[in-house]
All heavy atoms as a GROMACS GRO file, in nm:
protein
  516
    1MET      N    1  -2.898   2.491  -1.934
    1MET     CA    2  -2.771   2.494  -1.862
    1MET      C    3  -2.667   2.414  -1.940
    1MET      O    4  -2.695   2.305  -1.988
    1MET     CB    5  -2.791   2.434  -1.722
    1MET     CG    6  -2.662   2.428  -1.642
    1MET     SD    7  -2.685   2.338  -1.489
    1MET     CE    8  -2.674   2.472  -1.375
    2LYS      N    9  -2.549   2.469  -1.953
    2LYS     CA   10  -2.442   2.399  -2.024
    2LYS      C   11  -2.376   2.293  -1.939
    2LYS      O   12  -2.358   2.312  -1.821
    2LYS     CB   13  -2.333   2.500  -2.065
    2LYS     CG   14  -2.359   2.571  -2.192
    2LYS     CD   15  -2.234   2.649  -2.229
    2LYS     CE   16  -2.244   2.702  -2.368
    2LYS     NZ   17  -2.127   2.778  -2.406
    3ASP      N   18  -2.344   2.181  -2.002
    3ASP     CA   19  -2.269   2.078  -1.932
    3ASP      C   20  -2.125   2.121  -1.923
    3ASP      O   21  -2.067   2.172  -2.020
    3ASP     CB   22  -2.276   1.945  -2.008
    3ASP     CG   23  -2.416   1.884  -1.998
    3ASP    OD1   24  -2.482   1.908  -1.897
    3ASP    OD2   25  -2.456   1.814  -2.091
    4LYS      N   26  -2.065   2.098  -1.809
    4LYS     CA   27  -1.924   2.130  -1.789
    4LYS      C   28  -1.840   2.028  -1.862
    4LYS      O   29  -1.858   1.908  -1.844
    4LYS     CB   30  -1.892   2.130  -1.638
    4LYS     CG   31  -1.754   2.182  -1.608
    4LYS     CD   32  -1.731   2.189  -1.459
    4LYS     CE   33  -1.591   2.238  -1.431
    4LYS     NZ   34  -1.564   2.242  -1.289
    5LYS      N   35  -1.748   2.075  -1.944
    5LYS     CA   36  -1.663   1.986  -2.020
    5LYS      C   37  -1.555   1.926  -1.930
    5LYS      O   38  -1.493   1.997  -1.854
    5LYS     CB   39  -1.597   2.061  -2.136
    5LYS     CG   40  -1.524   1.972  -2.230
    5LYS     CD   41  -1.483   2.044  -2.354
    5LYS     CE   42  -1.413   1.945  -2.445
    5LYS     NZ   43  -1.394   1.999  -2.578
    6VAL      N   44  -1.538   1.794  -1.938
    6VAL     CA   45  -1.440   1.724  -1.858
    6VAL      C   46  -1.305   1.727  -1.929
    6VAL      O   47  -1.296   1.690  -2.045
    6VAL     CB   48  -1.483   1.577  -1.836
    6VAL    CG1   49  -1.379   1.500  -1.757
    6VAL    CG2   50  -1.618   1.571  -1.766
    7LYS      N   51  -1.203   1.775  -1.858
    7LYS     CA   52  -1.069   1.779  -1.914
    7LYS      C   53  -1.003   1.643  -1.898
    7LYS      O   54  -0.999   1.590  -1.789
    7LYS     CB   55  -0.983   1.885  -1.847
    7LYS     CG   56  -1.030   2.025  -1.875
    7LYS     CD   57  -0.937   2.127  -1.813
    7LYS     CE   58  -0.985   2.267  -1.842
    7LYS     NZ   59  -0.897   2.368  -1.784
    8LYS      N   60  -0.957   1.588  -2.010
    8LYS     CA   61  -0.893   1.456  -2.008
    8LYS      C   62  -0.747   1.474  -2.048
    8LYS      O   63  -0.717   1.547  -2.141
    8LYS     CB   64  -0.964   1.360  -2.102
    8LYS     CG   65  -1.108   1.337  -2.060
    8LYS     CD   66  -1.181   1.249  -2.157
    8LYS     CE   67  -1.325   1.232  -2.109
    8LYS     NZ   68  -1.403   1.152  -2.199
    9ARG      N   69  -0.656   1.407  -1.976
    9ARG     CA   70  -0.514   1.414  -2.005
    9ARG      C   71  -0.462   1.273  -2.030
    9ARG      O   72  -0.496   1.180  -1.958
    9ARG     CB   73  -0.438   1.473  -1.884
    9ARG     CG   74  -0.485   1.610  -1.844
    9ARG     CD   75  -0.408   1.660  -1.726
    9ARG     NE   76  -0.390   1.553  -1.628
    9ARG     CZ   77  -0.362   1.571  -1.501
    9ARG    NH1   78  -0.346   1.692  -1.455
    9ARG    NH2   79  -0.347   1.472  -1.419
   10PHE      N   80  -0.378   1.262  -2.131
   10PHE     CA   81  -0.314   1.133  -2.157
   10PHE      C   82  -0.194   1.116  -2.066
   10PHE      O   83  -0.126   1.212  -2.032
   10PHE     CB   84  -0.270   1.121  -2.303
   10PHE     CG   85  -0.384   1.086  -2.394
   10PHE    CD1   86  -0.459   1.184  -2.454
   10PHE    CD2   87  -0.419   0.954  -2.414
   10PHE    CE1   88  -0.567   1.151  -2.536
   10PHE    CE2   89  -0.525   0.920  -2.496
   10PHE     CZ   90  -0.598   1.019  -2.557
   11ILE      N   91  -0.168   0.991  -2.025
   11ILE     CA   92  -0.057   0.959  -1.935
   11ILE      C   93   0.056   0.908  -2.021
   11ILE      O   94   0.050   0.797  -2.077
   11ILE     CB   95  -0.101   0.855  -1.831
   11ILE    CG1   96  -0.223   0.903  -1.755
   11ILE    CG2   97   0.016   0.827  -1.735
   11ILE    CD1   98  -0.288   0.797  -1.669
   12ALA      N   99   0.160   0.988  -2.036
   12ALA     CA  100   0.273   0.953  -2.124
   12ALA      C  101   0.349   0.831  -2.070
   12ALA      O  102   0.381   0.824  -1.952
   12ALA     CB  103   0.368   1.070  -2.138
   13GLY      N  104   0.373   0.735  -2.157
   13GLY     CA  105   0.452   0.617  -2.120
   13GLY      C  106   0.374   0.510  -2.045
   13GLY      O  107   0.431   0.408  -2.008
   14ALA      N  108   0.244   0.532  -2.023
   14ALA     CA  109   0.164   0.433  -1.948
   14ALA      C  110   0.115   0.324  -2.040
   14ALA      O  111   0.083   0.345  -2.157
   14ALA     CB  112   0.046   0.501  -1.882
   15THR      N  113   0.111   0.200  -1.986
   15THR     CA  114   0.064   0.084  -2.060
   15THR      C  115  -0.071   0.040  -2.002
   15THR      O  116  -0.085   0.027  -1.883
   15THR     CB  117   0.165  -0.029  -2.051
   15THR    OG1  118   0.291   0.017  -2.096
   15THR    CG2  119   0.124  -0.150  -2.132
   16CYS      N  120  -0.166   0.012  -2.089
   16CYS     CA  121  -0.296  -0.034  -2.045
   16CYS      C  122  -0.285  -0.173  -1.984
   16CYS      O  123  -0.226  -0.261  -2.046
   16CYS     CB  124  -0.393  -0.038  -2.164
   16CYS     SG  125  -0.554  -0.106  -2.122
   17PRO      N  126  -0.339  -0.196  -1.864
   17PRO     CA  127  -0.332  -0.328  -1.802
   17PRO      C  128  -0.413  -0.435  -1.875
   17PRO      O  129  -0.387  -0.552  -1.862
   17PRO     CB  130  -0.385  -0.305  -1.660
   17PRO     CG  131  -0.440  -0.171  -1.655
   17PRO     CD  132  -0.402  -0.097  -1.777
   18SER      N  133  -0.510  -0.393  -1.956
   18SER     CA  134  -0.594  -0.491  -2.024
   18SER      C  135  -0.539  -0.530  -2.162
   18SER      O  136  -0.513  -0.646  -2.187
   18SER     CB  137  -0.735  -0.430  -2.042
   18SER     OG  138  -0.818  -0.520  -2.110
   19CYS      N  139  -0.515  -0.431  -2.249
   19CYS     CA  140  -0.472  -0.462  -2.387
   19CYS      C  141  -0.323  -0.443  -2.408
   19CYS      O  142  -0.273  -0.470  -2.516
   19CYS     CB  143  -0.550  -0.378  -2.488
   19CYS     SG  144  -0.511  -0.200  -2.484
   20LYS      N  145  -0.252  -0.392  -2.307
   20LYS     CA  146  -0.106  -0.370  -2.310
   20LYS      C  147  -0.060  -0.265  -2.414
   20LYS      O  148   0.056  -0.259  -2.449
   20LYS     CB  149  -0.031  -0.502  -2.336
   20LYS     CG  150  -0.068  -0.614  -2.243
   20LYS     CD  151  -0.034  -0.584  -2.101
   20LYS     CE  152  -0.061  -0.706  -2.014
   20LYS     NZ  153  -0.110  -0.675  -1.884
   21ALA      N  154  -0.153  -0.182  -2.462
   21ALA     CA  155  -0.117  -0.077  -2.558
   21ALA      C  156  -0.047   0.038  -2.484
   21ALA      O  157  -0.082   0.072  -2.371
   21ALA     CB  158  -0.241  -0.026  -2.628
   22LEU      N  159   0.049   0.097  -2.548
   22LEU     CA  160   0.127   0.207  -2.491
   22LEU      C  161   0.065   0.341  -2.527
   22LEU      O  162   0.020   0.361  -2.639
   22LEU     CB  163   0.271   0.200  -2.543
   22LEU     CG  164   0.371   0.302  -2.488
   22LEU    CD1  165   0.393   0.281  -2.340
   22LEU    CD2  166   0.502   0.290  -2.563
   23ASP      N  167   0.063   0.433  -2.434
   23ASP     CA  168   0.015   0.571  -2.452
   23ASP      C  169  -0.133   0.578  -2.492
   23ASP      O  170  -0.172   0.661  -2.576
   23ASP     CB  171   0.101   0.645  -2.555
   23ASP     CG  172   0.242   0.670  -2.508
   23ASP    OD1  173   0.264   0.675  -2.384
   23ASP    OD2  174   0.332   0.682  -2.591
   24THR      N  175  -0.216   0.493  -2.438
   24THR     CA  176  -0.359   0.499  -2.468
   24THR      C  177  -0.444   0.530  -2.345
   24THR      O  178  -0.566   0.540  -2.355
   24THR     CB  179  -0.410   0.368  -2.530
   24THR    OG1  180  -0.384   0.262  -2.438
   24THR    CG2  181  -0.344   0.341  -2.663
   25LEU      N  182  -0.379   0.544  -2.229
   25LEU     CA  183  -0.453   0.572  -2.105
   25LEU      C  184  -0.475   0.724  -2.085
   25LEU      O  185  -0.382   0.803  -2.105
   25LEU     CB  186  -0.378   0.519  -1.982
   25LEU     CG  187  -0.378   0.367  -1.967
   25LEU    CD1  188  -0.301   0.326  -1.844
   25LEU    CD2  189  -0.519   0.310  -1.961
   26MET      N  190  -0.595   0.761  -2.047
   26MET     CA  191  -0.624   0.901  -2.016
   26MET      C  192  -0.677   0.910  -1.873
   26MET      O  193  -0.740   0.819  -1.824
   26MET     CB  194  -0.722   0.958  -2.117
   26MET     CG  195  -0.857   0.896  -2.117
   26MET     SD  196  -0.962   0.976  -2.236
   26MET     CE  197  -1.104   0.869  -2.227
   27LEU      N  198  -0.648   1.023  -1.812
   27LEU     CA  199  -0.686   1.049  -1.673
   27LEU      C  200  -0.783   1.165  -1.673
   27LEU      O  201  -0.763   1.266  -1.742
   27LEU     CB  202  -0.561   1.086  -1.592
   27LEU     CG  203  -0.581   1.136  -1.450
   27LEU    CD1  204  -0.623   1.020  -1.361
   27LEU    CD2  205  -0.454   1.199  -1.398
   28TYR      N  206  -0.891   1.153  -1.595
   28TYR     CA  207  -0.986   1.263  -1.585
   28TYR      C  208  -1.061   1.251  -1.453
   28TYR      O  209  -1.057   1.149  -1.383
   28TYR     CB  210  -1.085   1.263  -1.702
   28TYR     CG  211  -1.170   1.138  -1.715
   28TYR    CD1  212  -1.301   1.136  -1.667
   28TYR    CD2  213  -1.121   1.024  -1.775
   28TYR    CE1  214  -1.380   1.024  -1.679
   28TYR    CE2  215  -1.200   0.912  -1.789
   28TYR     CZ  216  -1.328   0.912  -1.739
   28TYR     OH  217  -1.405   0.800  -1.750
   29PHE      N  218  -1.126   1.362  -1.412
   29PHE     CA  219  -1.206   1.364  -1.289
   29PHE      C  220  -1.353   1.378  -1.327
   29PHE      O  221  -1.390   1.458  -1.412
   29PHE     CB  222  -1.165   1.484  -1.201
   29PHE     CG  223  -1.038   1.462  -1.130
   29PHE    CD1  224  -0.916   1.500  -1.189
   29PHE    CD2  225  -1.036   1.403  -1.005
   29PHE    CE1  226  -0.798   1.479  -1.123
   29PHE    CE2  227  -0.916   1.383  -0.939
   29PHE     CZ  228  -0.796   1.420  -0.997
   30GLU      N  229  -1.436   1.294  -1.263
   30GLU     CA  230  -1.580   1.298  -1.284
   30GLU      C  231  -1.646   1.291  -1.147
   30GLU      O  232  -1.627   1.193  -1.074
   30GLU     CB  233  -1.622   1.180  -1.370
   30GLU     CG  234  -1.766   1.182  -1.415
   30GLU     CD  235  -1.797   1.071  -1.512
   30GLU    OE1  236  -1.813   0.958  -1.465
   30GLU    OE2  237  -1.803   1.098  -1.632
   31ASN      N  238  -1.720   1.395  -1.110
   31ASN     CA  239  -1.784   1.403  -0.978
   31ASN      C  240  -1.680   1.389  -0.866
   31ASN      O  241  -1.704   1.320  -0.768
   31ASN     CB  242  -1.895   1.299  -0.963
   31ASN     CG  243  -2.005   1.319  -1.062
   31ASN    OD1  244  -2.037   1.432  -1.098
   31ASN    ND2  245  -2.064   1.211  -1.110
   32ASN      N  246  -1.566   1.455  -0.882
   32ASN     CA  247  -1.455   1.453  -0.785
   32ASN      C  248  -1.396   1.315  -0.764
   32ASN      O  249  -1.339   1.288  -0.659
   32ASN     CB  250  -1.497   1.515  -0.652
   32ASN     CG  251  -1.526   1.662  -0.664
   32ASN    OD1  252  -1.463   1.732  -0.744
   32ASN    ND2  253  -1.619   1.713  -0.588
   33VAL      N  254  -1.411   1.226  -0.859
   33VAL     CA  255  -1.353   1.092  -0.853
   33VAL      C  256  -1.255   1.081  -0.968
   33VAL      O  257  -1.288   1.107  -1.083
   33VAL     CB  258  -1.460   0.983  -0.864
   33VAL    CG1  259  -1.398   0.845  -0.867
   33VAL    CG2  260  -1.559   0.994  -0.750
   34GLU      N  261  -1.131   1.040  -0.937
   34GLU     CA  262  -1.028   1.024  -1.039
   34GLU      C  263  -1.055   0.895  -1.115
   34GLU      O  264  -1.076   0.791  -1.057
   34GLU     CB  265  -0.891   1.016  -0.971
   34GLU     CG  266  -0.776   1.010  -1.066
   34GLU     CD  267  -0.643   1.007  -0.994
   34GLU    OE1  268  -0.621   0.912  -0.914
   34GLU    OE2  269  -0.563   1.095  -1.017
   35LYS      N  270  -1.056   0.907  -1.249
   35LYS     CA  271  -1.083   0.792  -1.333
   35LYS      C  272  -0.975   0.779  -1.441
   35LYS      O  273  -0.921   0.877  -1.487
   35LYS     CB  274  -1.219   0.804  -1.401
   35LYS     CG  275  -1.332   0.806  -1.299
   35LYS     CD  276  -1.464   0.798  -1.364
   35LYS     CE  277  -1.572   0.791  -1.257
   35LYS     NZ  278  -1.701   0.756  -1.311
   36ILE      N  279  -0.946   0.655  -1.479
   36ILE     CA  280  -0.852   0.624  -1.585
   36ILE      C  281  -0.924   0.538  -1.687
   36ILE      O  282  -0.998   0.447  -1.650
   36ILE     CB  283  -0.730   0.548  -1.531
   36ILE    CG1  284  -0.652   0.635  -1.432
   36ILE    CG2  285  -0.638   0.502  -1.643
   36ILE    CD1  286  -0.541   0.562  -1.362
   37ALA      N  287  -0.905   0.568  -1.814
   37ALA     CA  288  -0.970   0.491  -1.920
   37ALA      C  289  -0.873   0.474  -2.037
   37ALA      O  290  -0.790   0.558  -2.064
   37ALA     CB  291  -1.097   0.560  -1.968
   38CYS      N  292  -0.887   0.359  -2.107
   38CYS     CA  293  -0.808   0.332  -2.226
   38CYS      C  294  -0.893   0.365  -2.348
   38CYS      O  295  -1.009   0.322  -2.355
   38CYS     CB  296  -0.765   0.186  -2.230
   38CYS     SG  297  -0.672   0.139  -2.379
   39VAL      N  298  -0.838   0.438  -2.441
   39VAL     CA  299  -0.915   0.478  -2.560
   39VAL      C  300  -0.914   0.366  -2.665
   39VAL      O  301  -0.994   0.371  -2.761
   39VAL     CB  302  -0.860   0.608  -2.622
   39VAL    CG1  303  -0.878   0.723  -2.527
   39VAL    CG2  304  -0.715   0.595  -2.663
   40LYS      N  305  -0.833   0.265  -2.647
   40LYS     CA  306  -0.826   0.156  -2.745
   40LYS      C  307  -0.921   0.042  -2.712
   40LYS      O  308  -0.991  -0.009  -2.799
   40LYS     CB  309  -0.683   0.105  -2.755
   40LYS     CG  310  -0.661   0.002  -2.864
   40LYS     CD  311  -0.517  -0.035  -2.878
   40LYS     CE  312  -0.500  -0.135  -2.993
   40LYS     NZ  313  -0.359  -0.177  -3.003
   41CYS      N  314  -0.923   0.000  -2.585
   41CYS     CA  315  -1.002  -0.119  -2.549
   41CYS      C  316  -1.115  -0.093  -2.452
   41CYS      O  317  -1.178  -0.184  -2.403
   41CYS     CB  318  -0.910  -0.227  -2.491
   41CYS     SG  319  -0.851  -0.189  -2.325
   42ASP      N  320  -1.143   0.030  -2.418
   42ASP     CA  321  -1.249   0.069  -2.326
   42ASP      C  322  -1.229   0.019  -2.182
   42ASP      O  323  -1.324   0.005  -2.105
   42ASP     CB  324  -1.386   0.022  -2.376
   42ASP     CG  325  -1.427   0.093  -2.504
   42ASP    OD1  326  -1.387   0.209  -2.522
   42ASP    OD2  327  -1.496   0.031  -2.585
   43TYR      N  328  -1.102  -0.008  -2.142
   43TYR     CA  329  -1.069  -0.040  -2.003
   43TYR      C  330  -1.096   0.084  -1.918
   43TYR      O  331  -1.068   0.196  -1.961
   43TYR     CB  332  -0.922  -0.081  -1.992
   43TYR     CG  333  -0.871  -0.088  -1.850
   43TYR    CD1  334  -0.895  -0.202  -1.772
   43TYR    CD2  335  -0.798   0.014  -1.793
   43TYR    CE1  336  -0.850  -0.209  -1.642
   43TYR    CE2  337  -0.752   0.008  -1.663
   43TYR     CZ  338  -0.778  -0.105  -1.588
   43TYR     OH  339  -0.733  -0.112  -1.458
   44ALA      N  340  -1.150   0.068  -1.800
   44ALA     CA  341  -1.176   0.182  -1.712
   44ALA      C  342  -1.152   0.142  -1.567
   44ALA      O  343  -1.175   0.027  -1.528
   44ALA     CB  344  -1.318   0.229  -1.730
   45GLU      N  345  -1.103   0.239  -1.490
   45GLU     CA  346  -1.076   0.217  -1.348
   45GLU      C  347  -1.103   0.347  -1.275
   45GLU      O  348  -1.078   0.454  -1.327
   45GLU     CB  349  -0.930   0.176  -1.332
   45GLU     CG  350  -0.890   0.143  -1.191
   45GLU     CD  351  -0.746   0.095  -1.182
   45GLU    OE1  352  -0.697   0.029  -1.276
   45GLU    OE2  353  -0.680   0.129  -1.083
   46SER      N  354  -1.157   0.337  -1.153
   46SER     CA  355  -1.187   0.454  -1.070
   46SER      C  356  -1.106   0.449  -0.944
   46SER      O  357  -1.087   0.343  -0.884
   46SER     CB  358  -1.335   0.459  -1.034
   46SER     OG  359  -1.412   0.472  -1.150
   47GLN      N  360  -1.063   0.566  -0.899
   47GLN     CA  361  -0.991   0.580  -0.772
   47GLN      C  362  -1.087   0.643  -0.674
   47GLN      O  363  -1.126   0.757  -0.690
   47GLN     CB  364  -0.867   0.666  -0.789
   47GLN     CG  365  -0.788   0.690  -0.665
   47GLN     CD  366  -0.718   0.564  -0.617
   47GLN    OE1  367  -0.673   0.484  -0.697
   47GLN    NE2  368  -0.706   0.549  -0.489
   48ALA      N  369  -1.124   0.569  -0.570
   48ALA     CA  370  -1.217   0.622  -0.470
   48ALA      C  371  -1.148   0.725  -0.382
   48ALA      O  372  -1.026   0.722  -0.366
   48ALA     CB  373  -1.270   0.509  -0.384
   49ASN      N  374  -1.226   0.813  -0.327
   49ASN     CA  375  -1.176   0.914  -0.234
   49ASN      C  376  -1.114   0.842  -0.114
   49ASN      O  377  -1.162   0.739  -0.070
   49ASN     CB  378  -1.293   1.000  -0.189
   49ASN     CG  379  -1.251   1.122  -0.110
   49ASN    OD1  380  -1.140   1.127  -0.056
   49ASN    ND2  381  -1.338   1.218  -0.102
   50THR      N  382  -1.006   0.895  -0.060
   50THR     CA  383  -0.936   0.828   0.053
   50THR      C  384  -1.027   0.812   0.175
   50THR      O  385  -1.020   0.712   0.245
   50THR     CB  386  -0.810   0.904   0.092
   50THR    OG1  387  -0.844   1.040   0.121
   50THR    CG2  388  -0.706   0.901  -0.016
   51GLU      N  389  -1.116   0.909   0.199
   51GLU     CA  390  -1.209   0.898   0.310
   51GLU      C  391  -1.305   0.781   0.290
   51GLU      O  392  -1.336   0.706   0.382
   51GLU     CB  393  -1.287   1.028   0.329
   51GLU     CG  394  -1.201   1.145   0.370
   51GLU     CD  395  -1.275   1.276   0.370
   51GLU    OE1  396  -1.397   1.275   0.337
   51GLU    OE2  397  -1.215   1.378   0.399
   52VAL      N  398  -1.352   0.764   0.168
   52VAL     CA  399  -1.444   0.655   0.136
   52VAL      C  400  -1.372   0.521   0.150
   52VAL      O  401  -1.424   0.426   0.206
   52VAL     CB  402  -1.503   0.672  -0.006
   52VAL    CG1  403  -1.585   0.550  -0.044
   52VAL    CG2  404  -1.585   0.799  -0.013
   53ALA      N  405  -1.249   0.513   0.098
   53ALA     CA  406  -1.173   0.389   0.106
   53ALA      C  407  -1.144   0.348   0.252
   53ALA      O  408  -1.156   0.232   0.288
   53ALA     CB  409  -1.043   0.403   0.028
   54GLN      N  410  -1.109   0.446   0.334
   54GLN     CA  411  -1.081   0.416   0.474
   54GLN      C  412  -1.209   0.372   0.547
   54GLN      O  413  -1.206   0.280   0.627
   54GLN     CB  414  -1.022   0.538   0.544
   54GLN     CG  415  -0.880   0.567   0.501
   54GLN     CD  416  -0.826   0.694   0.562
   54GLN    OE1  417  -0.901   0.768   0.624
   54GLN    NE2  418  -0.698   0.718   0.544
   55ALA      N  419  -1.321   0.435   0.518
   55ALA     CA  420  -1.447   0.401   0.582
   55ALA      C  421  -1.490   0.260   0.544
   55ALA      O  422  -1.537   0.186   0.629
   55ALA     CB  423  -1.555   0.502   0.544
   56SER      N  424  -1.469   0.224   0.419
   56SER     CA  425  -1.509   0.090   0.378
   56SER      C  426  -1.420  -0.016   0.439
   56SER      O  427  -1.464  -0.127   0.467
   56SER     CB  428  -1.509   0.078   0.227
   56SER     OG  429  -1.380   0.095   0.173
   57LYS      N  430  -1.292   0.014   0.464
   57LYS     CA  431  -1.201  -0.080   0.529
   57LYS      C  432  -1.236  -0.098   0.675
   57LYS      O  433  -1.230  -0.206   0.730
   57LYS     CB  434  -1.057  -0.034   0.515
   57LYS     CG  435  -1.003  -0.045   0.374
   57LYS     CD  436  -0.861   0.003   0.367
   57LYS     CE  437  -0.811   0.006   0.223
   57LYS     NZ  438  -0.677   0.063   0.212
   58ASN      N  439  -1.277   0.012   0.742
   58ASN     CA  440  -1.309   0.005   0.885
   58ASN      C  441  -1.437  -0.076   0.911
   58ASN      O  442  -1.451  -0.139   1.011
   58ASN     CB  443  -1.327   0.145   0.940
   58ASN     CG  444  -1.196   0.221   0.946
   58ASN    OD1  445  -1.090   0.162   0.942
   58ASN    ND2  446  -1.203   0.353   0.954
   59ASP      N  447  -1.532  -0.073   0.818
   59ASP     CA  448  -1.657  -0.142   0.834
   59ASP      C  449  -1.663  -0.273   0.758
   59ASP      O  450  -1.769  -0.320   0.720
   59ASP     CB  451  -1.775  -0.053   0.789
   59ASP     CG  452  -1.786   0.071   0.875
   59ASP    OD1  453  -1.744   0.066   0.992
   59ASP    OD2  454  -1.838   0.173   0.826
   60ALA      N  455  -1.549  -0.336   0.736
   60ALA     CA  456  -1.542  -0.458   0.653
   60ALA      C  457  -1.621  -0.573   0.714
   60ALA      O  458  -1.678  -0.652   0.644
   60ALA     CB  459  -1.397  -0.500   0.631
   61GLY      N  460  -1.626  -0.581   0.849
   61GLY     CA  461  -1.698  -0.690   0.914
   61GLY      C  462  -1.845  -0.663   0.935
   61GLY      O  463  -1.920  -0.752   0.971
   62VAL      N  464  -1.889  -0.541   0.910
   62VAL     CA  465  -2.030  -0.503   0.932
   62VAL      C  466  -2.109  -0.522   0.803
   62VAL      O  467  -2.071  -0.471   0.699
   62VAL     CB  468  -2.039  -0.356   0.978
   62VAL    CG1  469  -2.185  -0.316   0.994
   62VAL    CG2  470  -1.963  -0.336   1.108
   63ILE      N  471  -2.217  -0.596   0.811
   63ILE     CA  472  -2.301  -0.618   0.694
   63ILE      C  473  -2.397  -0.502   0.674
   63ILE      O  474  -2.416  -0.453   0.565
   63ILE     CB  475  -2.377  -0.751   0.705
   63ILE    CG1  476  -2.279  -0.866   0.705
   63ILE    CG2  477  -2.480  -0.765   0.593
   63ILE    CD1  478  -2.341  -0.998   0.734
   64GLY      N  479  -2.455  -0.455   0.784
   64GLY     CA  480  -2.550  -0.343   0.776
   64GLY      C  481  -2.577  -0.287   0.912
   64GLY      O  482  -2.554  -0.353   1.013
   65VAL      N  483  -2.623  -0.164   0.915
   65VAL     CA  484  -2.655  -0.099   1.042
   65VAL      C  485  -2.798  -0.053   1.032
   65VAL      O  486  -2.837   0.018   0.938
   65VAL     CB  487  -2.560   0.022   1.067
   65VAL    CG1  488  -2.602   0.094   1.195
   65VAL    CG2  489  -2.418  -0.024   1.076
   66PHE      N  490  -2.880  -0.093   1.130
   66PHE     CA  491  -3.018  -0.054   1.134
   66PHE      C  492  -3.036   0.059   1.234
   66PHE      O  493  -3.004   0.046   1.352
   66PHE     CB  494  -3.106  -0.174   1.174
   66PHE     CG  495  -3.252  -0.139   1.188
   66PHE    CD1  496  -3.326  -0.115   1.073
   66PHE    CD2  497  -3.312  -0.132   1.310
   66PHE    CE1  498  -3.460  -0.083   1.084
   66PHE    CE2  499  -3.446  -0.102   1.322
   66PHE     CZ  500  -3.520  -0.076   1.206
   67LYS      N  501  -3.087   0.172   1.186
   67LYS     CA  502  -3.113   0.287   1.274
   67LYS      C  503  -3.261   0.320   1.265
   67LYS      O  504  -3.305   0.378   1.164
   67LYS     CB  505  -3.029   0.407   1.231
   67LYS     CG  506  -2.882   0.387   1.252
   67LYS     CD  507  -2.804   0.511   1.213
   67LYS     CE  508  -2.656   0.488   1.228
   67LYS     NZ  509  -2.579   0.605   1.192
   68PRO      N  510  -3.338   0.281   1.368
   68PRO     CA  511  -3.485   0.307   1.362
   68PRO      C  512  -3.517   0.455   1.375
   68PRO      O  513  -3.447   0.532   1.423
   68PRO     CB  514  -3.540   0.228   1.479
   68PRO     CG  515  -3.428   0.197   1.566
   68PRO     CD  516  -3.304   0.210   1.485
   0.00000   0.00000   0.00000
């Protein structure tokens, strides 16, 4: 089976938050998760799905749930 090639796009005018280099950030999707990476310093950041982010905020006070 062939691996699906991930399309990566550079973000014009963006500055890397780590190394401050201009035009080195690329945007791509991996497993339906938006990711940003710097090609110069290997900085990486992921954007979680809005449903996941909301669920984690709602359960912030819960440590765990036991369902027998």
